[in-house]
C-alpha positions as CSV (number, residue, x, y, z in Angstrom):
1,M,55.2,-14.5,-1.4
2,S,56.8,-11.5,0.3
3,S,55.6,-9.9,3.4
4,G,54.7,-6.8,1.4
5,E,52.4,-8.8,-0.8
6,N,50.8,-10.5,2.2
7,Y,50.1,-7.1,3.7
8,T,48.6,-5.9,0.4
9,A,46.3,-8.9,0.1
10,E,45.2,-8.6,3.7
11,I,44.4,-4.9,3.2
12,I,42.4,-5.6,0.1
13,E,40.5,-8.4,1.9
14,L,39.9,-6.1,4.9
15,R,38.6,-3.3,2.5
16,N,36.2,-5.7,0.9
17,E,34.9,-6.8,4.2
18,I,34.4,-3.2,5.3
19,H,32.5,-2.5,2.0
20,Q,30.3,-5.5,2.6
21,M,29.6,-4.5,6.2
22,Q,28.6,-1.0,5.0
23,A,26.3,-2.5,2.4
24,D,24.7,-4.8,5.0
25,F,24.3,-1.9,7.4
26,A,22.6,0.3,4.7
27,E,20.3,-2.6,3.8
28,N,19.4,-3.3,7.5
29,D,19.0,0.4,8.1
30,N,16.5,0.7,5.3
31,A,14.6,-2.3,6.4
32,F,14.4,-1.0,9.9
33,F,13.1,2.4,8.7
34,L,10.5,0.8,6.4
35,C,9.2,-1.6,9.2
36,S,9.1,1.2,11.7
37,M,7.2,3.5,9.4
38,A,4.9,0.7,8.4
39,L,4.0,0.0,12.0
40,I,3.2,3.6,12.6
41,I,1.0,3.7,9.6
42,F,-0.6,0.4,10.7
43,L,-1.7,2.1,13.9
44,M,-4.1,4.1,11.7
45,Q,-6.2,1.0,11.7
46,C,-6.8,1.5,15.5
47,G,-7.6,5.2,15.0
48,F,-10.1,4.5,12.3
49,A,-11.6,1.7,14.4
50,F,-12.1,4.1,17.4
51,L,-13.5,6.9,15.1
52,E,-16.0,4.6,13.4
53,A,-17.0,2.9,16.7
54,G,-17.8,6.3,18.1
55,A,-19.9,7.2,15.0
56,V,-22.3,4.3,15.2
57,R,-24.8,3.0,17.7
58,S,-23.4,1.2,20.7
59,K,-24.9,-2.2,19.7
60,N,-22.9,-2.1,16.4
61,T,-19.5,-1.3,18.0
62,T,-18.3,-4.9,18.0
63,N,-19.3,-5.3,14.4
64,I,-17.3,-2.2,13.4
65,L,-14.2,-3.4,15.3
66,I,-14.4,-6.8,13.7
67,K,-14.7,-5.2,10.2
68,N,-11.6,-3.1,10.8
69,L,-9.7,-6.3,11.9
70,L,-10.9,-8.0,8.7
71,D,-9.6,-5.1,6.7
72,S,-6.0,-6.0,7.6
73,C,-6.5,-9.8,7.2
74,I,-8.2,-9.5,3.8
75,A,-5.7,-6.9,2.5
76,I,-2.6,-9.0,3.3
77,I,-4.0,-12.0,1.4
78,G,-5.2,-9.9,-1.6
79,Y,-2.1,-7.7,-1.8
80,W,0.3,-10.7,-1.4
81,S,-1.4,-12.8,-4.1
82,L,-2.3,-10.2,-6.7
83,G,-2.0,-6.6,-5.5
84,W,1.7,-6.4,-5.4
85,A,2.0,-7.7,-8.9
86,F,-0.5,-5.2,-10.2
87,A,1.2,-2.4,-8.4
88,Y,5.0,-3.0,-8.7
89,G,5.3,-6.0,-11.1
90,D,7.1,-5.3,-14.4
91,S,5.6,-5.7,-17.8
92,S,7.3,-6.8,-21.1
93,N,4.5,-5.0,-23.0
94,N,5.1,-1.2,-22.9
95,V,1.4,-0.4,-23.5
96,I,0.1,-2.7,-20.8
97,G,2.9,-1.6,-18.5
98,L,1.6,1.9,-18.5
99,F,-1.5,0.8,-16.6
100,I,-0.8,-2.5,-14.7
101,G,2.0,-4.9,-13.8
102,H,1.7,-8.6,-14.3
103,T,4.8,-10.2,-12.7
104,Q,5.8,-11.3,-9.2
105,F,2.4,-12.8,-8.3
106,F,2.5,-14.3,-4.8
107,L,5.8,-12.4,-4.5
108,A,7.5,-14.9,-6.8
109,G,11.1,-13.9,-7.2
110,F,10.8,-11.0,-4.7
111,T,12.6,-11.0,-1.4
112,N,12.4,-7.4,-0.2
113,Y,9.8,-8.1,2.5
114,P,10.2,-4.8,4.4
115,K,9.2,-3.0,1.2
116,F,6.2,-5.3,0.7
117,F,5.1,-4.8,4.3
118,F,5.4,-1.0,3.9
119,Q,3.3,-1.0,0.8
120,Y,0.8,-3.5,2.2
121,V,-0.2,-1.2,5.1
122,F,-1.0,1.5,2.7
123,A,-3.3,-0.8,0.8
124,A,-5.0,-1.9,4.0
125,T,-5.4,1.7,5.1
126,S,-7.0,2.7,1.8
127,A,-9.7,0.2,2.4
128,T,-10.2,1.3,6.0
129,I,-10.5,5.0,5.1
130,V,-13.6,4.3,2.9
131,S,-15.1,1.8,5.4
132,G,-16.4,4.6,7.7
133,A,-18.7,5.7,4.9
134,V,-20.5,2.3,4.8
135,A,-20.7,1.8,8.6
136,E,-24.2,0.5,9.3
137,R,-25.0,0.7,5.6
138,C,-24.0,-2.7,4.2
139,E,-24.0,-6.4,5.1
140,F,-21.0,-8.3,6.3
141,A,-20.5,-10.2,3.0
142,N,-20.7,-7.1,1.0
143,Y,-18.1,-5.4,3.1
144,I,-15.7,-8.3,2.7
145,T,-16.2,-8.1,-1.1
146,Y,-15.5,-4.3,-1.0
147,C,-12.3,-4.7,1.0
148,T,-11.1,-7.4,-1.4
149,V,-11.7,-5.3,-4.5
150,I,-10.1,-2.1,-3.0
151,S,-7.0,-3.7,-1.6
152,T,-6.4,-6.2,-4.4
153,F,-7.3,-4.3,-7.5
154,V,-8.3,-0.7,-7.2
155,Y,-5.5,0.7,-5.0
156,P,-2.7,-1.4,-6.5
157,I,-3.6,-0.3,-10.1
158,L,-3.6,3.3,-9.1
159,T,-0.3,2.8,-7.3
160,H,1.2,1.4,-10.5
161,W,0.1,4.5,-12.5
162,G,1.9,6.9,-10.1
163,W,4.8,5.1,-8.5
164,H,6.0,2.4,-10.9
165,P,8.7,3.5,-13.4
166,Q,6.5,2.2,-16.2
167,G,3.3,3.8,-15.0
168,W,1.9,6.5,-17.2
169,M,1.7,9.1,-14.4
170,Y,5.2,8.4,-13.3
171,L,6.5,8.9,-16.8
172,G,4.6,12.2,-16.9
173,I,4.2,14.6,-19.8
174,Q,7.4,16.6,-19.5
175,T,11.1,16.0,-19.6
176,N,13.9,18.0,-17.9
177,D,17.1,19.3,-19.6
178,I,18.8,16.0,-19.8
179,H,15.7,14.3,-21.2
180,T,14.9,12.1,-18.3
181,T,11.2,11.6,-17.5
182,Y,9.8,12.3,-14.1
183,L,6.4,12.6,-12.3
184,V,5.0,16.0,-13.2
185,S,3.5,16.7,-9.7
186,V,3.1,14.8,-6.5
187,R,-0.1,16.8,-6.1
188,G,-1.3,15.3,-9.3
189,V,-1.1,11.8,-7.8
190,N,-2.7,13.0,-4.6
191,R,-5.5,14.5,-6.6
192,L,-6.0,11.1,-8.4
193,L,-6.2,9.3,-5.0
194,K,-8.7,11.9,-3.7
195,I,-10.9,11.3,-6.8
196,Y,-10.6,7.6,-6.1
197,F,-11.7,7.9,-2.5
198,Y,-14.5,10.4,-3.1
199,T,-15.9,8.4,-6.0
200,T,-15.7,5.2,-4.1
201,V,-17.5,6.7,-1.1
202,A,-20.2,8.3,-3.3
203,L,-20.9,5.0,-5.1
204,L,-21.0,3.0,-1.9
205,I,-23.3,5.4,-0.2
206,R,-25.5,5.5,-3.3
207,V,-25.7,1.7,-3.5
208,C,-26.1,1.1,0.3
209,G,-28.6,3.8,0.9
210,I,-29.1,5.6,4.2
211,R,-27.5,4.4,7.4
212,N,-29.5,2.0,9.5
213,G,-30.7,3.8,12.6
214,D,-30.4,7.4,11.3
215,G,-32.2,9.6,13.7
216,V,-31.9,7.1,16.5
217,S,-29.8,7.7,19.6
218,V,-26.3,6.3,19.5
219,L,-26.8,4.8,22.9
220,T,-29.5,2.4,21.7
């Protein structure tokens, strides 16, 4: 083999290595971004804990803080086992796929853990947002049940509707000039999530009744 051919082979090999390095850098950059944003969103758990602790009587502060801690613990189990599959799992049935996914249970065959972590913190936060409405209104076991249902079933299914390529809201009701489908309006998805939050809060307040200690000083 001539020296010219050797140089050509080395240049090609070097080019391939550079392309691989660029791909690895892009992947690591995306992973860092997702993890950083997830940690910032996760700090909302602390904010909601402080907010709710300040809204209840002092004797219930510890109970509220424990409940907010359990939000994260319950959500990670529920979202890992079932929630992710319902939200981002694919479906071989086009009709079922419009409403719910049913693959990648327990993250089977899925290795993009930064993306999972990023989506998990949203599921945990969705349960925490509503939890303030039931502070001092429900028993501990009922609260655990509520967190499990919200983070494992309710939020993931709504996520599938709006953010999975097979979801009926993602597909939308219009097409652009090149006939590709797209989500009609982000505000439409936000409106759906608002309806979910408000409906959940209203139902929980209705079921749980008035807050224990209403009319009593928060210092008691």
